[in-house]
C-alpha positions in Angstrom: -47.9 6.5 61.6 -49.1 6.8 65.2 -51.1 3.6 64.8 -48.0 1.5 63.9 -47.1 -1.3 66.3 -43.5 0.1 66.3 -44.7 3.2 68.1 -46.2 1.1 70.9 -42.9 -0.9 71.0 -40.6 2.1 71.5 -43.1 3.8 73.9 -43.2 0.7 76.1 -39.5 0.4 76.0 -38.9 4.0 76.9 -41.4 3.8 79.7 -39.8 0.7 81.3 -36.4 2.3 80.9 -37.4 5.6 82.6 -39.3 3.8 85.4 -36.2 1.7 86.1 -33.8 4.6 85.9 -35.8 6.9 88.2 -36.6 4.2 90.6 -32.9 3.5 90.9 -32.1 7.2 91.5 -34.9 7.6 94.1 -33.9 4.5 96.1 -30.3 5.5 95.8 -31.0 8.9 97.3 -32.9 7.3 100.1 -29.9 5.0 100.8 -32.2 2.0 100.4 -31.4 0.4 97.0 -33.1 -3.0 96.6 -31.0 -5.5 94.7 -33.7 -6.0 92.0 -33.7 -2.3 91.1 -29.9 -2.2 90.9 -29.9 -5.4 88.8 -32.7 -4.1 86.5 -30.9 -0.8 86.0 -27.8 -2.4 84.7 -29.3 -5.4 82.9 -32.6 -4.4 81.3 -30.7 -2.5 78.7 -29.6 -5.8 77.1 -33.1 -6.3 75.9 -34.5 -2.8 75.9 -31.8 -1.0 73.9 -32.2 -3.2 70.8 -36.0 -3.2 71.1 -36.1 0.6 71.4 -33.8 1.0 68.4 -35.9 -1.4 66.4 -39.1 0.5 67.3 -37.6 3.8 66.4 -36.2 2.6 63.1 -39.4 0.9 62.1 -41.4 4.0 62.9 -39.1 6.2 60.8 -39.3 3.7 57.9 -43.1 3.7 58.1 -43.1 7.5 57.9 -40.9 7.7 54.8 -43.7 7.4 52.2 -45.8 10.0 53.8 -42.8 12.4 54.2 -41.9 11.9 50.6 -45.5 12.5 49.3 -46.2 15.6 51.4 -42.7 17.2 51.4 -43.1 17.6 55.1 -40.4 19.8 56.8 -38.6 20.2 53.4 -37.4 23.5 52.0 -37.2 23.7 48.2 -35.4 26.2 46.0 -35.9 29.0 45.1 -36.4 30.7 48.4 -35.1 33.8 50.2 -32.5 31.8 52.0 -31.1 30.1 48.9 -31.0 26.8 50.7 -32.5 23.4 50.0 -33.4 20.8 52.6 -35.1 17.5 52.1 -36.5 15.9 55.2 -37.0 12.6 53.5 -33.2 12.1 52.8 -32.5 13.5 56.3 -34.5 10.7 57.8 -32.7 8.1 55.7 -29.4 9.5 57.0 -30.7 9.4 60.5 -31.6 5.7 60.0 -28.1 4.9 58.8 -26.6 6.9 61.7 -27.9 4.2 64.1 -25.4 1.7 62.7 -22.3 3.0 64.5 
C-alpha cells in the first residue's frame, strides 16, 4: 500500500497544511504576519481538505484486500477475552464515517 499514489497525495497535502499552519503561528507570535500566510492559512483548506480526504480514503480502500486476506489486527473467537473484532469491517465503517 505504501507505493500507492494516494499515499503521496495525502502526505503532500498534510505537509502543505502543516507548513502553512506553523508558519502562521510563528509569524503571528513574532507580530509580523504577512498577508499571504494569513490568506493561505484560511483559504488553502478549500483545496487541501477534499484532496486529503480523497487520499486517505483511497489508501484505506487499497488496503482492504490485504487486510481481509491476512486478518490483520483482527481478533477471532474463541479467545480468552471472548470478544471478536474484524479490522476489515472496522475500516469500512471508518470510510463511511467520513461522510458526515
